[in-house]
C-alpha positions as CSV (number, residue, x, y, z in Angstrom):
1,X,0.0,0.0,0.0
2,X,2.9,2.4,-0.6
3,X,2.0,5.8,-1.7
4,X,2.7,6.8,-5.3
5,X,4.2,9.9,-6.8
6,X,7.3,10.3,-4.7
7,X,5.5,11.5,-1.6
8,X,7.5,11.6,1.6
9,X,5.8,9.5,4.3
10,X,6.4,9.5,8.1
11,X,5.0,7.4,10.8
12,X,4.1,8.8,14.2
13,X,4.1,6.4,17.1
14,X,1.9,8.0,19.8
15,X,2.6,6.9,23.3
16,X,2.1,9.1,26.4
17,X,1.4,12.1,24.1
18,X,-2.2,11.6,23.1
19,X,-3.0,15.1,22.0
20,X,-2.9,17.4,19.0
21,X,-1.7,20.6,20.9
22,X,1.9,21.1,21.9
23,X,3.0,17.8,20.5
24,X,6.3,18.2,18.8
25,X,6.3,14.6,17.6
26,X,3.2,15.1,15.6
27,X,4.0,18.7,14.5
28,X,7.4,17.7,13.1
29,X,6.0,14.7,11.3
30,X,3.3,16.9,9.6
31,X,5.8,19.6,8.7
32,X,8.4,17.2,7.3
33,X,6.2,14.8,5.3
34,X,3.5,14.8,2.7
35,X,1.7,11.9,4.3
36,X,1.7,10.9,8.0
37,X,0.6,7.6,9.5
38,X,-0.3,8.1,13.2
39,X,-0.2,4.8,15.2
40,X,-1.0,3.7,18.7
41,X,0.0,0.3,19.9
42,X,-1.4,-1.4,23.0
43,X,1.8,-3.0,24.1
44,X,0.7,-6.4,25.5
45,X,3.6,-6.3,28.0
46,X,1.9,-3.4,29.8
47,X,-1.2,-5.5,30.5
48,X,0.4,-8.6,32.1
49,X,0.8,-9.3,35.8
50,X,3.7,-7.8,37.6
51,X,6.2,-9.4,40.0
52,X,4.0,-8.9,43.0
53,X,0.8,-10.3,41.5
54,X,-0.8,-7.0,40.4
55,X,-1.9,-6.1,36.9
56,X,0.6,-3.6,35.5
57,X,-2.3,-1.6,34.1
58,X,-5.3,-2.0,36.4
59,X,-8.9,-1.8,35.2
60,X,-9.4,1.9,36.1
61,X,-6.5,3.1,34.1
62,X,-7.2,0.7,31.2
63,X,-10.7,2.2,30.8
64,X,-9.1,5.7,30.9
65,X,-6.4,4.8,28.3
66,X,-9.0,3.3,26.0
67,X,-11.0,6.6,26.2
68,X,-7.8,8.6,25.6
69,X,-7.0,6.6,22.4
70,X,-10.6,6.9,21.2
71,X,-10.6,10.6,21.6
72,X,-7.3,10.9,19.8
73,X,-8.8,9.1,16.9
74,X,-11.7,11.5,16.9
75,X,-9.4,14.5,17.0
76,X,-7.3,13.2,14.1
77,X,-10.4,12.5,12.0
78,X,-11.6,16.1,12.6
79,X,-8.5,17.4,10.8
80,X,-8.6,14.8,8.0
81,X,-6.5,12.2,9.6
82,X,-6.9,8.8,11.2
83,X,-5.3,6.7,13.9
84,X,-4.0,3.2,13.3
85,X,-4.7,1.1,16.4
86,X,-2.7,-2.2,16.9
87,X,-2.3,-4.6,19.8
88,X,1.0,-6.5,20.2
89,X,4.8,-5.6,20.4
90,X,5.7,-2.2,19.0
91,X,9.2,-3.3,17.9
92,X,7.5,-5.9,15.7
93,X,4.5,-3.9,14.5
94,X,6.1,-0.5,13.6
95,X,8.7,-1.8,11.1
96,X,6.0,-3.8,9.4
97,X,3.8,-0.7,9.1
98,X,6.7,1.3,7.7
99,X,7.2,-1.3,5.0
100,X,3.5,-1.4,4.3
101,X,3.1,2.3,3.8
102,X,6.6,3.2,2.7
103,X,7.4,5.4,5.7
104,X,11.0,6.5,5.8
105,X,11.0,8.0,9.4
106,X,9.4,7.1,12.7
107,X,8.6,10.0,15.1
108,X,8.0,9.3,18.8
109,X,8.1,10.9,22.2
110,X,11.2,10.1,24.2
111,X,10.7,8.2,27.5
112,X,13.3,7.8,30.3
113,X,12.4,4.7,32.4
114,X,14.2,1.4,31.8
115,X,11.4,-0.6,30.1
116,X,10.5,2.2,27.8
117,X,14.0,3.0,26.8
118,X,14.8,-0.6,26.1
119,X,11.9,-0.7,23.7
120,X,13.2,2.4,22.0
121,X,16.6,1.0,21.6
122,X,15.3,-2.3,20.1
123,X,13.0,-0.4,17.8
124,X,15.8,1.8,16.5
125,X,17.9,-1.3,15.7
126,X,15.1,-2.9,13.8
127,X,14.3,0.3,11.9
128,X,17.9,0.7,10.9
129,X,18.0,-2.8,9.6
130,X,15.2,-1.9,7.1
131,X,16.6,1.6,6.3
132,X,14.1,3.6,8.3
133,X,15.2,6.6,10.5
134,X,13.9,7.4,13.9
135,X,13.4,10.8,15.6
136,X,12.6,11.3,19.2
137,X,11.3,14.4,21.1
138,X,10.8,15.3,24.7
139,X,7.0,16.0,24.9
140,X,6.4,15.3,28.6
141,X,8.1,18.0,30.6
142,X,7.5,21.6,31.4
143,X,11.2,22.4,31.0
144,X,13.1,22.0,27.8
145,X,16.0,19.7,28.5
146,X,18.3,21.5,26.0
147,X,17.8,24.7,27.9
148,X,18.6,23.4,31.4
149,X,21.6,25.0,33.1
150,X,23.1,21.6,33.6
151,X,23.3,18.2,31.9
152,X,20.8,15.6,33.3
153,X,23.7,13.6,34.6
154,X,24.8,16.7,36.6
155,X,21.4,17.8,37.9
156,X,21.1,18.5,41.7
157,X,19.8,15.5,43.7
158,X,17.7,17.8,45.9
159,X,14.6,19.4,44.5
160,X,15.2,22.8,46.1
161,X,18.6,23.2,44.5
162,X,17.1,21.9,41.2
163,X,14.3,24.5,41.4
164,X,16.6,27.4,42.2
165,X,18.8,26.6,39.2
166,X,16.1,26.1,36.6
167,X,14.1,29.2,37.8
168,X,17.1,31.3,37.0
169,X,16.9,30.5,33.3
170,X,14.2,30.5,30.7
171,X,13.8,26.8,30.1
172,X,10.1,26.9,29.2
173,X,9.3,27.2,25.5
174,X,6.1,28.3,23.9
175,X,3.1,26.0,23.3
176,X,3.1,24.5,19.8
177,X,-0.2,25.0,18.0
178,X,-2.2,21.9,17.0
179,X,-1.9,20.9,13.3
180,X,-5.0,22.0,11.3
181,X,-4.7,19.3,8.7
182,X,-3.1,16.0,8.2
183,X,-2.8,13.7,5.2
184,X,-2.9,10.0,5.7
185,X,-2.6,7.1,3.2
186,X,-5.6,6.5,1.1
187,X,-7.4,3.3,2.2
188,X,-5.4,3.0,5.4
189,X,-6.5,0.1,7.6
190,X,-7.1,1.8,10.9
191,X,-8.2,-1.2,13.0
192,X,-10.5,-1.1,16.0
193,X,-10.1,-0.4,19.7
194,X,-9.4,-3.7,21.5
195,X,-11.9,-5.2,24.0
196,X,-10.9,-4.8,27.6
197,X,-10.8,-8.6,27.9
198,X,-8.1,-8.8,25.2
199,X,-5.9,-6.6,27.5
200,X,-6.3,-8.7,30.6
201,X,-9.0,-6.3,31.9
202,X,-12.6,-6.2,33.0
203,X,-15.3,-3.6,32.9
204,X,-15.2,-1.4,36.0
205,X,-17.5,1.1,37.7
206,X,-16.1,4.1,39.6
207,X,-17.5,4.6,43.1
208,X,-20.1,7.4,43.3
209,X,-18.0,9.0,46.1
210,X,-15.1,9.7,43.7
211,X,-13.6,13.2,43.8
212,X,-13.8,13.5,40.1
213,X,-15.0,11.4,37.2
214,X,-12.0,10.9,35.0
215,X,-12.9,10.8,31.3
216,X,-10.0,10.1,29.0
217,X,-8.9,12.3,26.1
218,X,-7.6,15.7,25.1
219,X,-11.1,17.2,24.9
220,X,-11.9,16.3,28.6
221,X,-8.4,17.5,29.6
222,X,-8.7,20.9,28.1
223,X,-12.2,21.2,29.5
224,X,-11.0,20.5,33.0
225,X,-8.1,23.0,32.6
226,X,-10.7,25.7,31.5
227,X,-13.0,24.8,34.4
228,X,-10.3,24.9,37.1
229,X,-8.5,28.0,35.9
230,X,-11.2,30.3,34.4
231,X,-14.6,29.0,35.5
232,X,-14.0,28.3,39.2
233,X,-10.9,30.4,39.8
234,X,-9.6,27.4,41.7
235,X,-6.1,28.2,40.6
236,X,-6.2,31.4,42.7
237,X,-6.8,29.2,45.8
238,X,-4.6,26.3,45.0
239,X,-2.0,26.8,47.7
240,X,-4.6,26.9,50.5
241,X,-6.7,23.9,49.2
242,X,-4.0,21.6,47.7
243,X,-3.9,19.3,50.8
244,X,-7.6,18.8,50.7
245,X,-9.2,15.3,50.7
246,X,-12.9,15.7,49.7
247,X,-14.3,17.3,46.6
248,X,-13.5,18.2,43.0
249,X,-11.6,21.4,43.3
250,X,-9.2,21.1,46.2
251,X,-6.5,20.4,43.5
252,X,-6.2,20.7,39.7
253,X,-7.1,17.0,39.2
254,X,-5.1,17.2,35.9
255,X,-2.6,14.5,36.8
256,X,-4.3,11.7,34.9
257,X,-4.5,13.7,31.7
258,X,-0.9,14.8,32.2
259,X,0.2,11.2,32.6
260,X,-1.4,10.1,29.4
261,X,-0.3,13.2,27.6
262,X,-3.8,14.5,26.8
263,X,-2.6,17.9,28.1
264,X,0.9,19.2,28.1
265,X,2.7,20.7,31.2
266,X,3.4,23.7,29.1
267,X,-0.2,24.2,28.2
268,X,-1.1,24.3,31.9
269,X,1.7,26.7,32.7
270,X,0.9,29.1,29.9
271,X,-2.8,29.0,30.8
272,X,-2.0,29.9,34.4
273,X,0.3,32.7,33.2
274,X,-2.5,34.1,31.1
275,X,-4.8,33.9,34.2
276,X,-2.1,35.9,36.1
277,X,-2.1,38.6,33.5
278,X,-5.8,38.9,33.2
279,X,-7.0,38.3,36.8
280,X,-4.5,37.7,39.6
281,X,-1.0,36.4,40.3
282,X,-0.4,35.1,43.8
283,X,1.3,32.3,45.7
284,X,-1.4,29.8,44.5
285,X,-0.9,30.5,40.8
286,X,2.9,30.1,41.2
287,X,2.4,26.9,43.2
288,X,0.8,25.1,40.2
289,X,4.1,25.7,38.3
290,X,6.0,24.7,41.4
291,X,4.2,21.3,41.3
292,X,5.0,20.9,37.6
293,X,8.6,21.5,38.4
294,X,8.4,18.6,41.0
295,X,7.1,16.4,38.2
296,X,10.0,17.4,35.9
297,X,12.4,16.8,38.8
298,X,11.2,13.2,39.1
299,X,11.4,12.6,35.4
300,X,15.0,14.0,35.0
301,X,15.9,12.1,38.2
302,X,14.7,8.9,36.5
303,X,16.8,9.7,33.5
304,X,19.8,10.2,35.7
305,X,19.5,7.1,37.9
306,X,17.5,4.9,35.6
307,X,17.4,1.3,36.9
308,X,18.5,2.3,40.4
309,X,15.0,3.6,41.2
310,X,13.6,0.1,40.8
311,X,16.0,-1.5,43.3
312,X,15.0,-1.8,46.9
313,X,18.1,0.1,48.0
314,X,17.4,3.0,45.6
315,X,20.0,5.6,44.5
316,X,21.2,5.9,48.1
317,X,22.0,2.2,48.0
318,X,20.7,2.0,51.5
319,X,19.5,-1.3,53.0
320,X,16.2,-1.2,54.8
321,X,14.9,-3.7,57.3
322,X,11.7,-4.4,55.4
323,X,9.9,-7.6,54.5
324,X,7.7,-8.9,51.7
325,X,4.9,-9.7,54.1
326,X,1.8,-10.3,51.8
327,X,-0.6,-10.5,54.7
328,X,0.3,-7.0,55.9
329,X,0.3,-5.8,52.3
330,X,-3.2,-7.0,51.7
331,X,-4.5,-5.6,55.0
332,X,-3.1,-2.2,53.8
333,X,-4.6,-2.7,50.3
334,X,-8.1,-3.6,51.6
335,X,-8.3,-0.8,54.2
336,X,-8.0,-3.2,57.1
337,X,-5.0,-1.9,59.0
338,X,-7.0,-0.5,61.9
339,X,-5.7,3.0,61.3
340,X,-8.9,4.8,60.2
341,X,-7.2,7.6,58.3
342,X,-5.0,5.1,56.4
343,X,-7.9,2.7,55.7
344,X,-10.1,5.6,54.4
345,X,-7.4,6.6,51.9
346,X,-6.8,3.0,50.8
347,X,-10.6,2.5,50.3
348,X,-10.7,5.6,48.1
349,X,-7.8,4.3,45.9
350,X,-9.2,0.7,45.7
351,X,-12.7,1.9,44.7
352,X,-11.9,4.8,42.4
353,X,-8.3,4.5,41.1
354,X,-7.5,7.9,42.6
355,X,-6.1,9.3,45.9
356,X,-5.0,12.8,47.0
357,X,-1.3,13.6,47.1
358,X,-1.5,13.9,50.8
359,X,-3.1,10.5,51.0
360,X,-0.4,8.9,48.9
361,X,2.3,10.2,51.2
362,X,0.5,9.1,54.3
363,X,-0.3,5.6,53.1
364,X,3.1,5.0,51.7
365,X,4.8,6.1,54.9
366,X,2.5,3.8,56.9
367,X,3.4,0.8,54.7
368,X,7.1,1.2,54.8
369,X,7.6,2.9,58.2
370,X,4.9,1.4,60.4
371,X,4.2,-2.0,58.8
372,X,7.9,-2.4,57.6
373,X,6.8,-3.8,54.2
374,X,9.1,-3.5,51.2
375,X,8.4,-0.2,49.4
376,X,8.5,-1.8,46.0
377,X,5.4,-3.8,46.7
378,X,3.5,-0.6,47.5
379,X,4.8,1.1,44.4
380,X,3.7,-1.8,42.3
381,X,0.2,-1.7,43.7
382,X,0.0,2.1,43.0
383,X,1.2,1.4,39.5
384,X,-1.7,-1.0,39.0
385,X,-4.4,1.1,40.6
386,X,-3.7,4.7,39.9
387,X,-5.5,6.2,36.9
388,X,-2.8,8.9,36.9
389,X,0.1,6.5,37.2
390,X,3.4,8.1,36.0
391,X,6.4,5.8,36.3
392,X,8.8,8.6,37.2
393,X,6.7,10.3,39.8
394,X,5.4,7.1,41.3
395,X,8.8,5.4,41.9
396,X,10.5,8.6,42.7
397,X,8.0,9.5,45.4
398,X,8.1,6.0,46.8
399,X,11.9,5.9,47.0
400,X,11.7,9.4,48.7
401,X,9.2,8.2,51.3
402,X,11.2,5.0,51.9
403,X,14.3,6.9,52.6
404,X,16.3,5.4,49.7
405,X,15.8,8.3,47.3
406,X,17.4,11.8,47.5
407,X,15.7,13.2,50.6
408,X,18.5,14.5,53.0
409,X,16.5,13.2,56.0
410,X,16.8,9.6,57.1
411,X,13.1,8.7,56.7
412,X,10.1,10.6,55.5
413,X,7.9,9.5,58.4
414,X,4.3,10.7,58.9
415,X,2.6,10.6,62.3
416,X,-0.8,9.3,61.2
417,X,-2.8,10.7,64.1
418,X,-1.3,14.2,63.6
419,X,-2.0,14.0,59.9
420,X,-5.6,13.1,60.5
421,X,-6.0,15.9,63.1
422,X,-4.5,18.4,60.6
423,X,-6.1,17.4,57.4
424,X,-9.3,15.7,58.5
425,X,-10.1,17.6,61.7
426,X,-13.8,17.1,61.5
427,X,-13.5,13.5,60.3
428,X,-15.6,14.1,57.2
429,X,-13.1,12.2,54.9
430,X,-13.0,9.2,57.2
431,X,-16.7,9.1,57.5
432,X,-17.0,9.2,53.7
433,X,-14.7,6.4,52.9
434,X,-15.1,4.1,55.9
435,X,-18.9,3.7,55.4
436,X,-20.1,0.7,53.4
437,X,-21.8,1.3,50.1
């Protein structure tokens, strides 16, 4: 099915960049080619069972990802394009598609964690073997890596030092506009979305008590950004509400769409800057960017330390007296620890696929510091359950809490009673999530 007439053809492998706006991978491909083949591959390795017996992609996130891919197809169709959907191993599928359509270059977003970079390296070898080039772009971060005041291998290990350095330079580039038209091969076989059962999943219902109903896709992501910033002015109160536990607007709730790449960090930043110009600039509006910098820090930290963030000793290479006690682990998972505040948070996660940032820190600390259970087990459970799972933030945060990351303190310990008294003083959150439905 190769195109005729000497047309230049590129293939875009969409991964965690399921959007039209601010997507350099797609923008470059459209600019450099006459015809573009956008592809999404459901990598079957992401839907298997992990070392500790959890689905790598749990049912909540699976539903969300399917919605994200479906919306990406709709958005591409709206500008004359299409999305090829495949299920299998990308390193096998993409070279075959290049041969089928005559593509000479594959464009993709660059990842930094070990599993993803291993796939990239293998794909590059296979593409080279058939004479196809590969171009990668960093589409996930707020900061532009090329503009950082240091190489990633030399970046500070402490977030505060990292923030001070990057805030001194202009490392944030403008948002790239979405393409307005895309040409795809005539008669392209786009395929269908896989059934959840084909991806080791099952249909799932979100508990009615959920703080927000996550609907996958760029359309929902931009609607939530508009709502939080312009319609509710939530961004102007963020610093004061960000440690909340109940409700839709105590935080931005953009993390799931960020993780899937349905909205870019730069789009959030530039929207907030526009709000500052038109309405108000305060500590809260700054703090949204502050949190995006934390996200970047964990991503660059993953690139720096790579596999070490998946070892129990972490980058500190520190041995912890922890066990792989599955009985204690499952009591924690099922909200049966006897600590009401911990159990309420774990119930919310188990029944919705979401938990507040405060809750994540508290429950992680309880598992590793009170129950003395290996932190990697908790991290694997979060990986499975969280709709907004991001490999860099998840494993970076867990290593940080477990005291094997880059925190200068010995242990990141949370006094659970004090946390409950501070953040759930009236007990409303505990009553909400400890009651039976």
